[in-house]
N, C-alpha and C positions, 0 to 999 in steps of 0.2 A: 395426637390430635385433640382439638378442644371437645369435650363433651356436649352433645346436644340434650336438652331435657324437653319432655312432652309438653305442647302446649295444652294448658289444662281449663282454660275459661268454658270450652264446650266438651271437654273430654274427660271422662271419668275413668280412664285407664289409670290405674295405680299399679305400682311394681313393687313386687317384695322378692328380695334376693336371699336364697335359704343356702349358705354354704357353696358359693359358687366363687370359685376362684378364677377360672380361665374365660367363663363367658359372662358378660353383663348386657342389659338391654336398658337403651336410652330412650327409644321411641318406637312406636307402631303406628303405622298409617295404614288404612283409615283411622283416624283416633276413637271412632266408635262405627257401628254398623246398625241396619234395620233390618228386622224381621218382616217376612211377607212380601219379599221382592220377587218377581217373576224368574228371576234366574237366582237360584238359592245359593249360589255358589260366591264366595268372598276371597278375595287376596288379601293377606295381611303381609305387608313388608316390614319386616323386623331388623331394627339396626342397634347394633350394640357390639363392644369390642369382643371378636372371637366367636359371635353368635353363631355362625354359620356351622360350627363343627359340634354343636349340642347333639347328644345321642339320639333323642326322641322328641317329639311333640305330641301330646296327647291333651285329652280334655275328657270330663264324664258329664259334661253339661247334656241334659237332656235334649235330644233332638239335633246336636250338633254334632259332626263327623269331621275329623281331619283326613281330608280326601287325598293331599299329598304334600310334600315338602320340597321346595327346590333350593339347592346349594349352588349359589352364584360363585363368580370368580372372586369377589371381594370376600375375605374372611369375616367381614363385619355386616353382612347382609344374609337374611334368611327370608324366603317366602313360604308362606303358610296358605295353603287353599283349604278352605272350609266350606262344608255342605251343611246350609242353615234350614233345610226343608221343612224340617218339623220342630224348630225352635221357636221357642217363645220369648217375649223380651224379659231381660234381666242380666245380672251379671255373671259372665262366664268366667271359670277358672282354666286358663291355659298353663300347661306344664311344659317347661323349656328344660329337659332335664330335672335339674333340683331347682330351677327358676320357676317361681308361681307368678303369674300375671293376672290380674282381674280386668276383665275387658266387657264392656257395655254393649248390649244388645237392644236397642231402642224399637219402641213401636212408632210405625208411620203415622204421620198427621192425617192422611188420607191416600187411598189407591192411587196408582201413577195415573189412570184414566180421568181422574177428577181434577188433574193439573191442567189448566188452560193456558196456552200460550198467546204470545201476542198475533194479531191478524190485519189484515187490510181496514180493520174498523178502527185501529189503533194509530195514534200519530207518537212516534219516538223522539225523545229530546234527548240528544247525547251531551254530556257534560264531562269534566275532566275533576275528579274530586279535590285534587290538589289546587284547582285554579276557581271553584266556585264560590265556598263560603266556609268559614271557619268558626268553631264553636267557642263559646267564652271560657271554655276549661281545657282549651287545646294546650298540650305539653309544650315547655319550651325544647327539650330534648328527651329522647326515649333511651332509656339505660338499655345497654346490650346490642342497640342497633349501631352499624358502622358509622363513622363520622359523616355527619350532613349537616347542610347550611339552608336554612329557611332566609331566603332573602327575596323579598319582592320585587325589589329594583333589578334584577337580574332574571332574565327570561329564560334561561336554561336551568335555573335552582329550583328547589322545593319554594312553595309560597305558602305552605302551611293550611291548606284547605283541609275538611274532615267530614266523616259521615254525619256526625251530629250538627254539624254547620248546614248541612244539607237539609237534613231532617227539619231543621228550625223554620225552613221555608217550604215545606210541602205544600202550603195553601196557596203560593206563588204559582205552581204548575198547575193548580186547579183553577186560578183565576185566569192563567193564560189558556188553558184547554187543550193541552197535551195529556195523553193518557197513560204513556209508558216511559219509564226512564233507562236510559242505557248509560253506565258509566264505564268509562276507560276501568282498566284493572284494578281491583281493591286487594288483591292477594300480596301477600309480603313482598317487598322489592328491596332486599337489604344490601345494596350496590352503592359503592362511593359515588358521590357525584362531583362534576367537573363544571365549572362555569364556561369553559372553551371547548369541552371534550364531550364525553358520554354522559348523559344525566338520567335518571330513572324515576323522575316526578310523574313520567306518563303512565308507568305502571307496566310496561311489557316485557319485564325481566325477571319472572319470578324466581323467587328462592325459597318459598314454603309455600306449598298447593294447597296446604290445609289451614292457613291462617291470614286473616285480614292484617295488610300492613298497619303495624301500631300506630304509625303517623296518622292514619285515617281513623283509627279507633279497634275495638275487638269484634271478634266473631260475634259477641252478644250485642254489640251497637248495631252490626249489619243486621242482624235478626230483628232487633227492634225496629230499626228502619224499614225493613219489608213490611214487618207487620203494622206500621203506621201508615206505610205508604197503600198498601191493601185497603184498609180502612177507610181510605181516602179515594178510593177508586183508581188508584195508580199501579201500574204494572212494573216489574223490575227485570231488566235485561242485564245479565252479567257477562263482562267480557272474558274470555279464556283464550289461552296460547297454548296448542299442543305440539306447535312446530318447533320451540326452541324454550329453553329456561333462560335464567340469569347465570353468570358466570361464577356468582357466589353461592349459587345453590349446592348443598353437600354433595350431589352426585358429580359435580365437576372435581372436588377434592378426592373422592373416595367413590370411584365408578362401581356401580354394582356388578356389572358384568362388561367385557371389554366392547361389546357391541351396543352399549347402552346410548351413546352418541354416534352421529354421524362425523367421519373425519377424526376420529378421537385421538390420533398420533400426534396431532398438534400440542397437545397438554403435555406431551413428554418433552419438558424443557422448551417448548412453544418454539420449534424451528420454523421459521417463516415458509420454507419452502413445502411444508406439511399443511399449511393451512389453506382450506376450501372455501373461496368466499362465493356465495350465491351470485348469479348473474342477474337478479331480480327481473328475470324475463320469465313469464310464466307459460308462453305459448308452446315450448316443448312438450307440456304434459298432453296436449291433443293434437300436436303437429303429426300426422301420419308419416313425415319424412323426418323427424328429429333424428339427430344423432345421440349417440349414448353419452357422449361427453357434455352436451348441452342439456340432456335430462338429468344427468348426475349433479351438474352444476346448479340447476334449479332447486331439486329435491335435498340434496345431501350438502350443499354450500350453507356456510352460517351467514346470517345476517349482518352481523357484525363481529368483531373477534370477542365481545364481552356477552353474545348470546350463542350458546353452545347449542348446536342443532342436534335435536331428539331423534332418535332411530325408532319410529313407530313401528318398522317390522320386527322388533324385538317384541315377542308376544307377551312377557311379563310386564314391559314397560307401557303397552299398549293397554293392557287390563288395568294398571294403575291409572293411568288418564282417563278410562272410562268412568271407573269407580270413583273417581275425583269429582267428575261433572255430576254423577248422581247424588253423591254426598251433599254437594251444595245444594241441589234441588231439595233433597229431603230436609237438611237442616236449616237453611234460611227460608225456604220457599220461594226460590226466583221463578219468573214466570216465562224465561226464555233465556238463550245463549247466544252471544256473538261471538264467533269463532274467528281470531285474528289469522291473518295470512294462509288462509285455507288450502289453497293449491300446493303451497310449498311442502306441505307435510304429503307423504305417501297417501295417493287417492284410495288404495284397497282398504288400507288401515282407518281412514276417515270415514269411509263408507260404512265399516264395521262397526265403528261407534255410533254413526248416525241410525244404522239399523236396529241396534240395541235399544239407543234413546226412544227411538220411536216405538218399539214393542212395549217398553216398560212404561212410556208416556206419550201415548197416540195422540193426545190433543196439545202436546208442548210444541215450541217452535223453536228453531235455532236457524240462524242467519251467518251464511259464511262470506268473509271478505274474499272477494274473486275480482281482484284489480286489474282488469282487461277492459278496453272500453267497446269492444265490438260484441253485440247481442249475441252473436252465435256462439261466442266462446263462453259467455256467462250461462247461458241456456244450457249447455251442456252439463253444467255442473248441479242443475236443479233435478231433483226427486223425479225418476222415471222419464229421464228425456232420452228420445230415441237418438239423439246423436252420439251418447257417451258409450264406451266399450262397454262399461259395468255401471250398473246403477250405483250412484252417490248417497241416494235416501237424504239428501238435504234438501228440507223443505223451501227454504228461502234464500234468495242470492242477493247481492248488492248491486245496484244498477247503475254502472260507472259508465256507461253509454249517456244515461241521462245527465249526470253531473259534467261529464266531457262535452255534451253537445250545447247545454245551457251555457255553458263557460264559453264558447265560442260564440254563440248566437247573439250574447248580450252586448257584443262589441260589434255586431254586424246590423247592415240593414236587410230586413227580409226581403229578397229578391225573387224572381219568378222561377228560379231553378234550384238552387242548394243552399244558398247562403240564409243567415238569420234562423228564424223559426223552422226554416224547411228542415235543418238538421233535427230538430225534435220530431217532428213528422217522420222523416226517414227512419228514426231509431225505433218509432212505435211500429212501423212496418213489420218488424222482424218479430212482432210479438208471437206470431205462430209458431216461433221456435221454443218457446217455453210450454212445458207440459201445463203450468198454472200462473199466468201473467198477474194475477191478483197476490201471488205469494213473491213478489220481487219488491225489494227495499229500494227506494228511490231518494236520491238527496240532490241538495245543491252545494253542500260543503261539509267538511267534517275536520278533524284533528289532524289529518294528513294533507289537507289542501289548503290553498289561500282562501279566505274568507271571501264570500261572494261580492261584496262590496269591495274589495281591495282595500286601496287606501282612501276611498271615497265614500258618499254617502248617496249614491243613485238609488232613491226609493222606486222609481218607476221601474227599472230593471227587476229589482227585488220583488215587487209586488207581482210581475209578471211571471217571474220563477216559482213562487210560492202559490199563485192562483192555479198554475198547471198542476204544481207537485201535489196538490191538496183536493184535486178533483178527477185526476186520472185514476186508471185501474192499477195501483200501486199500494205498496205500504210505504207511507211516507216518514222520513226521517228528518228531523230539524237539530240545528248545532245551537248549543247554549248562547245566547246573547243575540243571536239574529233579530229578535223581537225588540231589541232595543239599540239596535243599528251598531253593533260592534263590529269593527273592521280589522284588516291586517294583512300582511303577506308573509311568506317564507322565505324571502330575498334573502334575509341576513340569518334568521334564524326560525325555526318551526315554534318557537315561543312565542312568537308575535302573532300567531293564530290561534294561541291558547292564553290570552290575557286572563287577568281575574275579572270575575263578574263585578260590576261596581256595585258597591254596597256590601259585600260579602265579607268584608275584613274587618277587623277593628280599625278605627281610624280613617276609613273609607268618607270623605265629603260627599262624594257623589253616589247617591243610592238609588239604583234602579228597581229595586224590589218594592219600591211605594210609587204611587203616581205623583205624590208631591216631591219625590226625589229625582224622578226623570225630568228632562228638558221636554220643550213642546213637541221637537222632532222625535224625540224618544216615544214619548206617550202617544203621538199621533200613529207612529209604526206599531206600538205594543194593541193599540185599541183596534187597529185594521186587522192585525193578525188574530188576536184574540176573538174576535167576532168571526171571523172565518173558522177557527178552529172548533168554536163551540158549535157553530152551525153546522159542520161535518160530522159531530158525534152523534152516532146512532142514524144517520141519514144512509137509508137504503138506497137511494138512487146513487149515490157515491160508493156504497160498499158492495151493492150487488149488480147495479146497473149495467146494461150493455153499454160499450162504447163505441162511438163512431167519429172518426176524424176525416177533415177535410184539407186537401193539400191547400197551403197557403195562397191566397189570392189577393192580389192587389195589395199584399202585405200583410193580409189578416189570416191570422191562424185560429180555427175554431175546432173545439174537440166537444162532443156531445155526451151526456150520460142519460140513459132511459131506464126507468123502471115503474112497473105499474100504472102507466098512464102519466107518470110526472116526468119532466125533462129540466136537465141542468144545461146550459150552455156556458163554456168557458172561451171568452173571445179575446184573443190579444192583437193589438196592432204592434207589429213587429218592425216599424219604422219610425223615424224621428219627424214624419211629417204627418197631417191630419189624413185620415182615410175614411173612404166609404164602406159601411158594412151593408153589402146589398142582399137582402132578404129574401129575394127570389133564389139565390143560390142555394140556400139553405132550408127549401120549403119541404123536403123530406122529412125534415126533422121538426119544424116549426108548424108544419100542418095546418090546422084551422086557428090555431092560438093566434090571439091579437095583443095579448098584454103579457109583459114578464117585469118581475121585479129583480133589481140588482139587489143581491142579498148582502152587499158590504154598505150600501148607502139607503136602501130602501126605495130609490127612484124606480119610478115605473117607466116602461118602453112600451113604444107602440110597434109591434111586431109586423102591422100591416105595412110599413113605410121604411124605407131605408134609414138607417142610423150614421151619424157622422162620429168618428173616434178620433180622439186627441192623440197627438203623438205618444207611442208606447202605452198607451192605455190599455187597462184591463179590465174586463166585466166579467162577473159570473151572474148569468141570468137564471132565473127559476120560474117555470111556468107548469 
């Protein structure tokens, strides 16, 4: 077996072998740990040839106690559980028989309650590190990584974006007006790429949970990025995946225990008959009539053959994953987590993870990907839901209903019953199911969907969607490039909805990072959205205000937000014809107000008389 060496950029673990002939240590995870955690216990996963069979593990470090050791099925793994309740920061010597290891215990930068997560006061901006921007010192090839090709002409190969490239454009995000950045995963994905097959530029096939992918940069680069982003008022949301790993993760070649993966028998010469494919159907998790086979396929089936499904019911694996998320919070200072494929993992295990995260970091936030378009399903997964059998402790869920309904509405005329913007009205009707509607993340597109614009440039529909998204009682999420009219569909490949941001790479003639580099249409859209985003920042009417919606009438959909005597009206004409806004119908909101200002144009409207709306016009009025 190829020896694996400890990642050393943020790891101060050093290994000294003394007269050890049968056992060696190649790595320990976590690579370091922190004192002062509410839970003083830490699991060390020790890997090395024959390490399972060491006679004893001990330490004389003050305040540190070896609680237990666990000998797994593989002879090359040993789990050591330490209690650090009374330990102070410093370098601890661990004795594995005759092997001595120096292990670093660090001081936390702050207590867990001081880490503030994202809220509905934020606007998240999702981007893909491989596709956004490349720094000038980007390496041509990374030594030690499996063969890969960076070819920007191929939508399914790596394009060479990196963390420092994004860091160089932090001012762009401030100019736009977003407040939080959500990257698709940055952890190592050392998997071979294929132009016509499976590729991992997207980051969802982890091969090292404690290391940033070297093609994006180093752990130090990530820490530096987070620090600079924080200095500019930007939060960082980290994408994680507990449901599966990459096939090239060392666990696949040398499983710590036989039940580390779901359906592990497929790895034995990979007989196709033993491969269990997920059905991609999430409904069996909540279906009171679900069959055992349907439930098994959802939670135990693999996404694809190159993504082994992790068994979170193995308590040692679950502890590993819980600690890993805490390690990233402590080490680089992330402000939130987005958990991929949330319902595909075991619900009880994920609830335990969330409960521990909330206890250690009560003001932190995690959003789970819950891809079903029915609000009742999504609401079941939110913390304290009365619909769920057990509490998920997941504070934020993704509003796929909002995405789905607007995707349909933009192609329809709003009628007097169910089409067009009636679909959005009908989705919000079910907000009573959510324990906390203001902690639901809404969006109109992301890296897994068609771009909202499709292959077109219909800014009228786009402005309607963004006007509603950024004024309703939700945590809004944008997808990179929407502000400069990036489009595309998944008809041929997902890569066509994950195109490079114009101007982010050397040689780009089209540069959307600057006003001068944008076309007139791109600049118009950027200016419109930036104004809306900056207006939203710190706006208590949107953040805290009561929400009232009106059934679409004469094709017009109206949502009101009110707080401490101030009102915002979002008015959308959901038809391709002119329409009349009848002020008398909205008297309960308008009251005695006679004047209102359109926050996007500064145009003043007379609320004592009806207003004529242009086809697909959007208005956000403030009074």
